[in-house]
C-alpha positions in Angstrom: 51.8 64.9 -104.1 54.3 66.3 -101.6 55.2 64.0 -98.7 57.7 66.3 -97.1 60.8 64.5 -98.3 59.7 61.0 -97.1 58.2 58.1 -98.9 54.6 57.3 -98.1 53.9 54.1 -96.1 54.0 51.0 -98.3 56.0 52.5 -101.2 58.7 49.9 -100.8 56.2 47.1 -101.1 54.6 48.7 -104.1 57.9 49.0 -105.9 58.7 45.3 -105.1 55.3 44.2 -106.3 55.7 46.1 -109.6 59.2 44.6 -110.0 57.9 41.1 -109.3 54.9 41.4 -111.5 56.7 42.5 -114.7 59.0 39.4 -115.0 56.0 37.2 -114.3 53.9 38.9 -117.0 56.7 38.4 -119.5 57.3 34.8 -118.4 53.6 34.0 -118.5 53.2 35.3 -122.1 52.8 32.1 -124.1 53.6 29.7 -121.3 51.2 27.1 -120.1 49.5 28.1 -116.9 50.8 25.1 -115.0 54.4 25.9 -115.9 54.3 29.6 -115.2 55.6 31.2 -112.0 58.0 28.5 -110.7 60.0 31.1 -108.8 56.8 32.4 -107.2 55.6 28.9 -106.4 58.7 28.1 -104.5 58.5 31.5 -102.7 54.9 30.7 -101.8 56.0 27.3 -100.3 58.6 29.2 -98.2 55.9 31.6 -97.0 53.5 28.7 -96.1 50.7 29.4 -98.5 47.8 27.0 -98.5 47.6 25.3 -102.0 43.8 25.9 -102.2 44.5 29.7 -102.2 46.0 29.4 -105.7 42.8 27.8 -106.9 40.8 31.0 -106.4 40.1 32.4 -109.9 42.0 35.6 -110.7 44.9 35.0 -108.3 48.3 34.8 -110.1 51.5 33.4 -108.5 52.9 37.0 -107.9 49.6 37.9 -106.2 50.0 34.8 -104.0 53.4 36.0 -102.8 51.9 39.5 -102.1 49.0 38.0 -100.2 51.3 35.8 -98.1 53.6 38.6 -97.3 50.6 40.5 -95.9 49.5 37.6 -93.7 46.9 36.1 -96.1 48.0 32.5 -96.4 44.7 30.5 -96.5 41.4 30.7 -98.3 39.8 31.5 -94.9 42.2 34.4 -94.5 41.2 35.7 -97.9 37.5 35.2 -97.1 37.9 37.3 -93.9 39.3 40.3 -95.9 37.5 43.5 -96.8 38.0 45.0 -100.2 40.1 47.7 -98.7 42.5 45.0 -97.4 43.3 44.0 -100.9 42.7 47.2 -102.9 43.8 49.8 -100.4 42.0 53.0 -99.4 42.4 56.8 -99.1 41.9 58.5 -95.7 41.4 62.2 -95.4 41.9 63.9 -92.0 42.5 67.5 -91.2 43.4 68.5 -94.7 45.8 65.6 -95.1 45.3 62.8 -97.5 46.9 59.4 -96.8 46.9 56.6 -99.3 46.9 53.1 -97.6 48.1 50.4 -99.9 46.2 47.1 -100.0 47.9 43.7 -100.3 47.3 43.6 -104.0 48.0 47.3 -104.7 50.1 47.6 -107.8 48.5 44.7 -109.7 45.9 47.0 -111.4 42.9 45.3 -110.0 39.6 47.1 -109.5 37.6 47.2 -106.3 35.1 44.8 -108.0 37.8 42.3 -109.0 39.1 42.3 -105.4 35.6 41.9 -104.1 35.0 39.0 -106.5 38.1 37.1 -105.2 36.9 37.6 -101.6 33.4 36.3 -102.5 34.9 33.3 -104.2 36.9 32.5 -101.1 33.8 33.0 -98.9 31.9 30.5 -101.1 34.8 28.1 -101.0 34.9 28.0 -97.2 31.1 27.7 -97.0 30.4 31.2 -95.5 28.0 32.0 -98.4 26.1 29.9 -101.0 27.3 30.7 -104.5 24.1 29.7 -106.0 22.0 32.2 -104.1 21.6 35.7 -105.5 23.9 38.4 -104.2 20.9 40.5 -103.0 17.5 39.3 -102.1 14.7 40.0 -104.5 12.3 42.8 -103.6 8.9 41.7 -102.5 6.4 42.9 -105.1 
């Protein structure tokens, strides 16, 4: 895609995320989960991440850093997100296509995986009841 000699918005963050994720993936291979990501753990502390955010299933230490750098520092912040906030979206206007990167763009997550993280956060803060079905049953 031609961007007229300029980088699309968010490219620098994408490149940083990719760079950050690769060492973490290599480090985590064969390492116990509680020992992995010390570099990222200290970075999260610097950024002021809430410890409970790391307990949401599917969120790795590099993802925590990416979330924090995008202003998502608490479980409630995550619960208030839309899937597009994490996954990104494409906007088409007047023949121009613009790709907007999400906070977790570059981690290879699907929209469903991003949505699942958000729903787990919403259940954790009590906005929804995890035990209730996602959609009401149809009256017969």
